[in-house]
N, C-alpha and C positions, 0 to 999 in steps of 0.2 A: 519693321517699326514704322509708326506713323510719322508724317512730316509736320505734325503739330503736337503741342503739349497741353497739359491740363491748364496751364496759365493762359494759353491762347484761347481755350474754350471759355474759361471764366471771364477773360477780358471781353470776349464777344458778348457773353450774357450780361455783362455789366452795362451794356448799352440798352438793356430792357428795363424800363422803369415801372414800378407799381403806380398806376395813375392816381390812386388815393393817397398812398403814403409818401409819394414824391421822392422816392429813393430807388436805386436799382436793386434788382433781385439778389445780386451777390452781396452787396452791403447789408441787405436785410436778412441774410442767412437763409434764403429760401431755396438755394440750390444744394442738394444733398446727394450723396452716394454716386459721385461722378466716376464712370469707367469709360474706357475708350480703347480702340485700336485703329488701324489705318482705314477701316471700312465702317466702323460703328462708333457712335457716341450714345451713351445712356446716362441718364441722371433722373433724380426725383425732384419735382417742383412742389415744394411744400407751401401751400396757400395758408392765409391767415384765418380761414373759416371754411367749413364744408359747403356753405351756401354762397361762395364767392361768385358774383355775377360776371366777373372778368376772366373766368377760367379759360375759355376758348381763345379769347384775345391774347392772354399772356402766353398760352402754349404756342400759338401761331407766331407771336413775336420772338419767342425763343428759337423756333425753327428758322425763321428768317435771318436772325442774327448769326446763327452758326453757319448757315449757307452763304451768307455775305462775307463774314470775316474769317471763317475757318476753311470750309470746303463745301462745294456744291454737290459733290459726289457721295459724301458720307451718309450712311443710314442713321437716322436720329430716332431714338426711343425715349419718350418722356413719360415717367410714371407720376401721376398727380395725386398727392395726398394733402392732408390739411392738419393744422394745429390751431385751435382757437386761442387767440390772445386773451389774456385775463385782465379784467378790470376790477377784480376783487382782491384787495390786499388786506382784508379783515380776517381775524380769527373766527368770525361767525360764518358758518357755511364755507369752510376753507377749500372744499373740493368743488365748489360751484364757481365757475370762472366769471360768469356775467349774469347780472340780475336786471331784468327789464320789467319795469312797471308799465302797465297799460291803463290809462285813466281817461276820464271825461268829466266835464263839469256837470252833466245831467244824465239821467237814465234814459234808456230807450234809443241810444244812438248806435248801438251795435258793438260796444266795447268788449263784451264777452265773446262775441263772434270773432272779432279781430284777434283777441288773445288766443282763441282756439285755432283759428286758421294759421296764425303765425307759428304756433307750436307745431302743428302738423307739417307745415311747409319746411321748417327747420329740421324736424326729425326725418322727413323724407330725403333731405339733402345729405343726411349722414351724421348730423349733430346729435349729441346726447342732450335731451330736453326734459325739463320739468315744467308743470303747469299748476300753479297754486291759485285757488279760488279765494280771493280776499274779500269777496262781497258777502259778508256774514249775513246780512238781512235778506238778500235775494240771490242765493247761490244757483247759478244756471249752468255752470260747467258740467256737473254730472249728467244733465239732460243732453247737452250738446255733444258730450263725448260718449253717450250711450251707456253710462255706468251708474245709473240711479240706484241700483240695488247693491252696490259694493259696500261692504262693511269692513273696515280695516282691522287687521290683527296686529299684535305687538310682539316684539322679541327683544331679547337682551343683546346689546352690541357695545363692546368696550365698556362694560359696567353700567350702561345706561339703557333704560327701556324706551324703545322707539316704535312709533306707529309705521306700518307699512303703507306706502302710497299705492294707489291702483296703477298697474302697468297696462296701458292700452295704446295700441298703434305705435309702440316704441316710445311712449311718453309716460313719465311718472306724474300722476295726477293726485292732488289732494284738495278736499273741500269740506266745509262744515256740513254740506249736504250728505256726506258719508256717515255723519254722527247723529243726524236728526231725521225724523219722518218729513217727507216733502210737503205734507199738509200742515205741519206744525209751524206756527209763527215763532220766530226767535226775537224775544223782547228783552234786550239787554241794554244796560247803560254803558257809557264809554269805557270805564275801567275793565268791565267784563269782555268787551270787544277787543281791547288791547291785549288782555291776557290770552284770549283765544288765538289771536293772530300770532303772538309770540310762541305759543305752543305749536302751531302749525309750522313755524320756522325751525324751532330748536328741537322738537320732539318727533319729527317725521324723518325717516331715513332717506334723505335726498341723495346722499353719497356723491358720486362724481357726475357733474353736469357741465356742458358747455354753456347752456343758457337756461336760466330759471325765469319763466314768464309769470308775472303776478297780475291777475285780473283784479284791479282795484274796484271798490264800490264807487258809485257816482258821488260827486261833490268834493268838498275839501274839509273833511271832518276828522274824527278820532283815528280811524284806521290809517288814513293817509299820513297823519302826524306820527303815529306809532311806527309805520314803515320807514319814514324818513329818519326817525331817531334810532331805529333798530338796525336797518340794513344798509350796506354800502351799495346803493343802486349804481349800476353802470350808466343807466339812462332811462328816460321816460318817453313813452309814445302817447300822444293825446289824440283821441278819436272824436270827431265831430260830424254833424251833418251840415249841409250847406246853408240852412236857413238861419236868420239872425238870432233867434232865441237860443239855438244851440251854440252858435259862435260866441255869444256873450258869456255863456257858462264855460265854454272851452277856454276862453281867455282867462277866466278866473283860475281854472285848473293849471294853466301854464304859469300864471303869476305866482301860484303857491310854491312852485319849485324854484323860485328865485328869491324867496324870503330869506333873510339872513339866518343862518343856522340850518336851513333846509335846502341848500343849493345843490341841485343835481342837474346835469345837462338834459334838456329836452331834445330828443333825437329828431323829432319832427311831428307832423300832423298827418293822420290818415282821415280822408274824407269818405265817409260811408253814405250809402244811398245817394250817390252823386248824380246819377241819371238813370233813365229807364229806356231800354231798347226793346220794343215789342217783338215777341218771338216770330210773329208772322210778317214782319217787315224790318229787316236789319238795317235798312237805309235811314230809318227814323230814330231820333234820339230826343228824349224829353227830359228836361231839367225840372222834375216835379217839385223839389224842395228848394229851388233857386240854383244859381250858377256862380261859380267863382269864389264862394265863401271860404273854402278851405285854403285856396291859394292866397287870398287876402289875409287870412289869419296868420299863415306862415310868414308872409312878407312883413306884416306889422310887427312880428316878433323876431325877425331875422333868423328864422329856422326853415327847414325844408318841408315841402309838401311831399310826403313819402309815397303817396299813391292815392288813387280813387277807386272805390268799390261801387259797382252799380247795384240798383235794385234788381234782384234776380230770383225768380221763383225756385230754381233748383238749389240755390244757396239756402233759402228758407226751409225747403223740404229736407235738405241734408241736416240742418241744425235741429229740426224737430225730431228727426228719426235717430239722431246720434251720428255726428260727423266721424267718418273714419276714412282710411286710405282707399277703400273700395267705392265710397259714394261721394267723396269730395269732388266737386266739379274741377276739371283741369283747366284753370283759367290763368293766363299769364300775369294778371295783376297781383295775384298772391305771391308768385315768385319775385316779381318786381319789388313789391313792398318789403318782403323779407330780405331781399338782396340789398336794398337801400339801407335798411336798419343795420344789418351786420357790417356793411361798409362803414357806416358812421361809427359803429362800435370799434372796429379795427383801427380807424384813424384816431379816435379818442385814446384807446389803450396804448397805441404806439407813441402818441404825444406824451401821455402821462408817464410811460415807462422809459422813454428814451429822449425826452426833451421835445422840442417843437419840430414835428415832422408832419407835413400835410396841413390840412385846413379843417376847421370845424364845418 
């Protein structure tokens, strides 16, 4: 028999706190399937998201706690899994846990690129991800995902006819571009736009998802209003470039989500085209479109700067060719941005579901 008990192990692990949720792992119910004998301790550490950036830190903290409070000699085996906390308590899309809108005040700032890279990064981490192209007038997701020729089929499910999203790189994707020729202009008034978007939400077989990423059109018009009135958004990510003309429009986009009746949390700002590092001299860094704009925008609105994306030729080439898991550049800022977003979501969901725990 061992000279320690399960209570001793759990007490030791109760000294390990989730740095975002500000509670210990035992209280949060993150320790599962604990087994032990005098020489071995095994348990599952269940994280709040597959993309948790604190995974290694929490695992090391658990090992240190057991060695300090229980035994220095015991062999420790930790199996790490994840369960994505849900911010969706609505009957609409009930199997989709979190809905993230990616918006901007103006076009051309890289909003669709950020939506695509975010979806790919989350899917690569093990999350179930969907990507909905909400930019009816200028759908670019089919090109970026390399699926311009996809045409959806339909099938009956639970007495309802549903369109099949395109499955690419582990991501469910849907766009108006799947239903129209890419040379054809879509000239619709507001009511038609709203009806089309509702169809993409309600009549596409999204099924179970950890995250549904919605690439919004630029501006603050009909589609944005329809989305806010239709979907229980978990949060919004605003994309900008550093220069003043982009920042002014991004400020309007942030303000839209604070209007009475359209209030959803803005998770933070992503600054695209933040700087340029010439490939022949990595010691140089040029702020072509200005410097510090994204940080200033975030500070003025009391939200986070989620990350910066540089001007990079390989990113542009990947987007033009169709981004996929084989050609997406392996750059840490993608993982950092995704990690910051899912941490914010986990904090919000924990606060909403269990009262005040953590900080915005």
